[in-house]
C-alpha positions in Angstrom: -0.3 0.0 0.1 1.3 3.0 -0.9 1.3 6.3 1.1 0.7 9.1 -0.2 2.8 12.4 1.5 1.0 15.7 1.2 3.4 18.7 0.5 3.6 22.1 2.7 5.1 25.3 2.3 8.5 26.1 3.5 8.7 23.1 5.5 6.3 24.6 7.9 4.1 22.5 9.6 0.1 23.5 9.9 0.8 23.1 13.8 3.5 25.7 13.7 1.5 28.4 11.8 0.1 29.8 14.7 3.0 30.1 16.9 5.0 31.7 13.8 2.3 34.3 13.4 2.1 34.9 17.3 6.0 35.6 16.9 5.4 38.0 14.0 3.0 40.0 15.7 4.8 40.4 18.5 7.8 41.7 16.7 5.4 44.3 15.0 4.4 45.4 18.3 7.9 45.8 19.7 8.7 47.8 16.4 5.7 49.7 17.0 6.5 50.5 20.3 10.3 51.1 20.0 9.4 54.0 17.2 6.7 55.6 19.7 9.6 55.8 22.0 11.9 57.3 19.3 8.7 59.9 18.7 8.2 60.4 22.6 12.1 60.9 22.9 12.4 63.5 20.0 9.4 65.3 21.3 11.2 65.4 24.7 14.3 66.8 23.0 12.6 69.3 21.3 11.0 70.4 24.0 14.2 70.4 26.2 16.0 72.3 23.1 13.0 74.9 23.4 13.1 75.3 26.6 16.9 75.9 26.9 16.6 78.2 23.8 14.2 80.1 25.7 16.5 80.1 28.9 19.2 81.3 26.6 17.1 84.6 25.4 15.6 85.2 28.6 19.1 85.1 30.4 20.9 88.5 28.7 17.3 90.5 29.4 17.4 89.0 33.0 20.9 90.2 33.0 20.5 93.3 32.1 17.4 94.1 34.3 19.6 92.8 37.6 22.3 95.3 36.7 22.4 98.0 38.9 20.9 101.3 37.9 23.9 104.1 36.5 24.7 105.9 39.5 23.8 109.6 39.7 26.5 112.4 38.8 27.1 115.3 41.1 29.4 118.3 39.7 31.3 119.7 42.4 33.1 122.9 41.5 35.2 125.0 44.4 37.0 128.1 44.0 39.5 126.4 46.5 42.4 123.8 46.0 41.9 120.2 46.9 44.5 119.7 49.4 43.5 122.7 51.7 40.0 121.9 51.4 40.0 118.0 52.0 38.7 118.5 55.4 35.3 120.4 54.3 35.2 118.1 51.1 35.1 115.0 53.2 32.5 116.9 55.6 30.3 117.0 52.5 30.8 113.6 51.7 29.5 112.9 55.4 26.5 114.6 54.4 25.7 112.5 51.5 26.2 109.5 53.6 23.5 110.5 56.0 21.3 110.6 53.4 22.6 107.3 52.0 24.7 108.2 49.0 28.1 106.7 49.2 30.7 108.3 46.6 32.1 105.6 44.3 29.2 103.1 45.0 25.8 104.8 44.8 27.1 108.2 43.7 29.7 109.7 41.3 30.9 112.9 41.8 33.0 115.0 39.5 35.6 117.5 41.4 36.8 120.7 39.6 39.3 123.1 41.7 39.8 126.7 40.5 42.5 126.8 43.2 42.0 130.7 43.9 42.3 131.7 40.4 38.6 132.8 39.9 39.2 133.2 35.9 39.4 129.6 35.8 36.0 129.3 37.0 34.0 129.4 33.6 35.8 127.0 31.8 35.4 124.4 34.9 31.8 125.4 35.0 31.3 124.4 31.3 33.3 121.3 31.5 31.2 120.2 34.4 27.8 121.3 32.6 29.0 119.0 29.5 28.2 115.8 31.7 24.8 114.2 32.4 24.8 115.7 36.1 21.9 115.2 38.4 23.0 118.3 40.5 25.6 120.7 40.9 27.7 122.0 43.8 29.3 125.2 44.3 31.7 126.0 46.8 32.4 129.9 47.5 30.6 133.1 45.9 32.4 133.2 42.9 31.8 129.6 41.7 28.1 129.9 42.6 27.6 133.1 40.4 29.4 131.6 37.7 27.6 128.5 37.6 24.3 130.9 38.1 25.5 133.0 35.0 25.5 129.8 32.7 21.8 129.5 32.9 21.8 126.0 33.9 18.6 124.0 34.5 20.3 121.6 36.9 19.6 122.3 40.6 22.7 123.9 42.1 23.5 123.8 45.8 25.9 126.0 47.0 28.1 128.1 49.9 28.3 131.4 50.2 29.4 133.9 52.3 27.4 137.0 51.2 23.8 137.4 51.3 22.5 135.2 48.5 19.2 137.4 47.8 21.3 140.8 47.7 23.6 139.1 45.3 21.0 137.9 43.0 21.6 134.1 43.9 18.1 133.1 44.9 15.0 134.6 44.8 14.3 134.5 48.2 15.5 132.8 51.4 12.8 130.5 52.0 11.9 129.8 48.3 14.6 130.2 46.6 14.1 128.4 43.2 16.2 126.3 41.1 19.7 126.9 43.8 19.7 126.5 47.4 22.4 126.0 50.0 24.1 127.5 52.8 24.9 131.3 53.3 28.0 131.3 55.5 26.9 134.7 56.8 30.5 135.8 57.0 30.6 138.8 55.3 28.5 141.0 57.8 31.0 139.5 61.1 33.7 141.8 59.8 33.0 144.3 62.6 32.6 141.6 65.5 35.8 140.1 64.2 37.6 143.4 64.8 35.9 143.9 68.4 37.4 140.5 69.1 41.2 141.3 67.6 41.3 144.7 69.7 40.3 142.7 72.9 43.0 140.5 72.3 45.6 143.0 71.1 46.6 145.9 73.5 46.1 149.0 71.9 46.2 148.8 68.0 46.2 152.0 67.0 46.6 150.9 63.3 45.1 147.9 61.7 45.0 146.1 58.4 42.5 144.5 56.5 43.3 142.3 53.6 40.8 142.2 50.4 40.8 140.6 47.0 39.2 142.7 44.5 39.0 140.0 42.5 36.3 138.4 45.0 33.9 141.1 43.7 33.5 144.9 43.8 30.2 144.9 45.9 31.3 141.9 48.3 34.5 143.7 48.9 33.0 146.7 49.6 30.7 145.5 52.0 33.2 143.8 54.0 35.1 147.0 53.9 32.3 149.1 55.2 31.8 146.4 58.2 35.2 146.7 59.3 35.3 150.6 59.0 32.8 151.2 60.5 33.9 149.1 63.6 37.3 150.5 63.4 35.7 154.4 63.8 33.6 153.0 66.9 36.5 151.9 68.5 39.1 154.3 67.8 40.9 152.7 65.4 42.4 153.9 62.0 42.0 151.1 59.2 44.3 150.3 56.8 43.1 148.3 53.6 45.2 146.3 51.4 43.8 144.7 48.0 45.6 141.1 47.1 44.6 138.9 44.4 47.8 136.9 43.7 50.5 135.4 45.7 53.1 137.9 44.6 50.5 140.7 45.8 49.8 139.1 49.4 53.6 138.7 50.3 53.7 142.7 49.3 50.7 143.4 50.9 52.0 142.2 54.4 55.1 144.2 53.7 53.3 147.5 53.0 50.8 146.8 56.0 53.7 146.6 58.4 55.4 149.3 56.9 52.5 151.2 57.5 52.5 150.6 61.2 49.7 147.9 61.6 50.0 145.8 64.4 47.0 143.6 63.9 44.9 142.3 61.0 41.7 141.2 59.9 41.7 138.7 56.8 38.0 138.3 55.8 36.1 135.4 54.2 37.5 134.6 50.9 38.1 131.4 49.0 41.3 132.7 47.6 42.4 133.4 50.9 41.5 130.1 52.2 43.6 128.2 49.2 46.7 130.4 50.5 45.9 129.8 54.3 49.9 128.3 54.3 51.2 131.7 52.8 49.3 133.6 54.8 50.1 132.0 58.1 54.2 131.9 57.2 53.6 135.8 56.5 51.8 136.3 59.7 54.4 134.6 61.8 57.3 136.2 59.9 56.1 139.7 60.4 54.6 138.8 64.0 51.4 140.3 63.0 48.3 138.9 65.1 45.5 138.1 62.6 42.1 137.2 62.9 40.5 135.1 60.4 36.8 133.6 59.5 37.5 129.9 60.0 38.9 127.5 62.7 41.2 125.8 60.0 43.5 129.0 60.5 44.1 128.9 64.1 44.3 125.5 64.1 47.4 125.8 61.6 49.0 128.3 63.7 47.0 131.6 63.3 45.9 133.4 66.4 42.0 133.3 66.4 39.0 133.0 64.5 35.4 133.9 64.8 32.6 132.1 62.6 30.6 129.6 61.9 31.8 125.8 61.1 32.7 125.7 57.6 33.1 121.9 57.9 29.6 121.5 59.1 28.4 123.9 56.4 29.7 121.7 53.8 28.3 118.9 55.6 24.6 120.2 55.3 25.7 121.1 51.6 26.1 117.2 51.5 22.5 116.8 52.7 20.7 118.9 50.5 22.5 117.2 47.7 21.3 113.9 48.7 17.9 115.1 49.5 17.7 116.3 45.4 18.9 113.4 44.6 16.3 111.4 46.4 13.6 113.8 44.6 13.2 117.0 46.7 13.1 120.3 44.6 15.4 123.3 45.3 12.5 125.5 45.7 11.6 123.4 48.8 14.8 123.4 50.5 14.9 127.1 52.3 18.7 128.6 52.6 20.3 127.6 55.6 22.1 129.9 58.0 24.3 128.9 60.7 22.9 129.7 64.0 26.1 129.3 66.1 29.6 131.0 65.8 32.6 130.0 67.0 35.2 131.7 68.9 38.8 129.8 68.3 42.2 131.0 70.1 45.5 129.2 69.6 47.2 130.2 73.0 50.2 128.7 72.2 50.2 131.3 69.3 49.4 134.0 71.4 52.4 133.2 73.8 54.7 133.5 71.0 53.5 136.8 70.2 53.8 137.8 73.8 49.8 138.6 73.8 48.0 137.3 77.4 44.7 136.1 76.4 42.0 138.4 78.6 40.1 136.6 80.8 36.7 137.2 79.4 38.2 135.9 76.0 39.3 132.9 77.7 35.5 132.3 79.2 34.1 133.3 75.8 36.3 130.6 73.6 34.4 127.9 72.3 38.0 126.3 71.7 41.4 127.0 73.2 44.3 125.8 70.8 47.5 124.7 73.3 
């Protein structure tokens, strides 16, 4: 008997076909799953890329936003010299610090110094005004009037010795306009200074007055009149000597001594302040007792001074400048005037000049320098 064998595909038995189909289906499912995972991974990578790209774009903007704002800029112009005025410049910085401004950290200051040469002031002021100033500070009457004459729109804070209303610097003391500051009130003290000097120096028949014509004709005339009136009242003869340069100061001292002057009044003038060392050296050389307007003169060897504290005045200027930086309007800041005046006597200098300090002056003195 012959048995006939059936023929099948590719050697697969009928029993193996379902298993093969199952394996094939599993392969397709695995491929689909891998493809889905690749797509998901691609989407994740795209999201990550876009996130990083967004961060990269946003970072410079955030960094710029976090950068500190530009510091406000103060212009500071002075008739004096930087070394001689250092004590008062430091006082100005203290005033700024009281208002929360530290130079070099939260505020910038550009300094310009005329060093006693008032003819330099217009160029110095013009140079400052070419910068983006928030406020300008003027130390001394000539500097303040030079800034005023420039017609600036920047708020001005000043230190002046003459009446700022009479000189046209402000419209009134209480509502000063775009300029405010401290009136050092020094020009009107000439008569009091001469009275104190005559109390210190026995019988000074002839007294001298050193004046700088470059300070201003009106200001110099006011000083001269105040001292001349006091000299007449005290029965003294007044000799006025002008000096606007170092050479004129030296020649002026020689002329005063030759004229028989035995005591000297040196009024408020930034030029004289900037030449403090020269004036004191000449006073010592000629043994000429003198009275000055600020403590720094007797502190450096002069005989005596009577006036307000210039250091405290500059501190107040710093406070006013800080208030303006914080948004205050100059017109809302009344011009300040000192209410306390100091009598300072250098006792050691008095002894060197063979002068005995009278008891009333010892009692009245706010400071005795030994």
